C-alpha positions, 0 to 999 in steps of 0.5 A: 669177617673183618679180614674179608673186608680188609681184603675187599678194600685192598682189592678195590684200591689195587685194581686201578693199578693192575687193570687200567684199560685204554681206548685205542684206535689201531690203524693199518690202511695199507692193504698188503698182507705182509704188513698186517701179519707183523702189526696184528701181533701188537693188536693181539697183545693189546687185547690180551692186556684188556684194552678196548681196541678199534681197528681200521684195516683191510684184514678182518681179525682171525678171531673175535674178541669182546674188546675189539671193534673192527672197521674194515676197508672194503673193497680193499685197494687193488694195487696191481691195477695201478702198479702191475706186478709184471712191471716189477718183474720186468724191472720197470722201476729200476732206479731208486728215484723211480722207486721212491716216487712209486712209494709216494704214489702208492701211499697217496693212493691207499690213503685216499682209498681208505679215507673214502670208505663210508665207514671211515668217513663215519669215524671222521664225522663222529662226535661222541667217540673218544680215544686215549691213544692212536696207533698208526702204521708208519708207511706213507699215510701221513694224512691219517695223523689227523686222527690224533688231532681230531681225538686229541690224544697221543699217537704211536707209529709202527714202522713196518719198513724199518728206518727212514730219514723222515723218521729221524727228522720227525724226532729231531735227528739229523741223519748223517748221510756219510755213514747211514745209507738211504732206505732204498740202497743196500750200502753199509756204513762203510761207503766209498766216496762215490757211494757217499756222494750218491747216498747224499744226492738221493737223500737230499732228493728225498727230503726236498721232493717229500717236502715240496711234492708229497707232503703238500698232497697229504696235507690237501688230502687231510684238509679235504677229508677232515676239514668239515669235522674239526673246529678251527684251522687244521695243523700241518701234517709235517707238524703232526709228524713231529708230535708222534710220541713214539715210533716202534721200528721193525729193525734191530741193532744186530742186523741194521747199520749203526745210526744215531737214535733218540728215546722215541725211536725203539727197535722192535724187530722180532717182536712177532716171533712166538714159540715155534710149532712142529713143522709138517712131517714132509717139510721136516723130512726135507730139512733133515735130509738136506746135508748141505742146508736149505735155501728158502725162496719167496717173493713175498705175499703181495708179489706172486711167483706165479706172476713171474714170466716163464723165462725168469722162472726157467733162469731161476730153476737153472740157477737152483739146480747148480746149488748143492743146497736144497731149495724151498720155493713158495710157489702158489700152484703146481704149474711150474713144470719140471723141477730140479731134484733139489727144489721143492715147491709149496703154495704156503710155507710156515 
């Protein structure tokens, strides 16, 4: 009997060490499915560890969980209404400067859309909710950093797109532009003089116009949505960026260029990779019968191959037909027409 009481006492003492549960606000305001497919793995792990998680996202959970509370942005922003897919296929955003402005514009649009959702407004106005941690996607949603100030808790960000200069700057790093290429260019760390000059010019443009144009708009947005619900003056979002406790970046040293780092910048690329499952029989057979290997071709989840102009589809098929490798193309329907013998299409591929 005495032994039972000792075991019970030990259990009571050790439980706080092994079963600590935190209240976490987990936010992914951007509507692209590919972003959420990466982020949801973090959510699943948090729930498995017993934490109480409230999500703010465009994508309902595939399975219910007793520790999960969902705030679903509905309707989600239809980016194609503002940035038509056909413009991308027609290469209307061909310069790095236009692409940078496109990112800023889409970030402002998606942030404003999410903050205008009535359920999100209720969260902002809440007085009785408390959180121990805020987790936010690091993707042009700086106005959402104000949630960490509202709930007076640390914030961790998830960098779905990989590294960007502003992440370095927020952590106190000066990005060496002579060896670290800008996010939007495909250079390596061994740049020519002309490439270093262009990389520096683009990076300076990014830093200045982000500071003079983009961040002030995010600050105005944050003040407009949070101002009436937080006592005292609101901090500047650029200061909130510097208060981010940890950035988990979708990058890996084996695939990215060498760059300086800090303890608060952690590479986590591949964290979503789980134990493999058997492929469908037809795909496995296709792979097994491909003597020269297989090329997988997809334009992503937001972009659709079916939106591609027919002349571009024909050009791509003609190029594929000249390859010795077989090709798997994620094509959303069967309207593609005649296929070369080495090309197989499917609407979704595991």
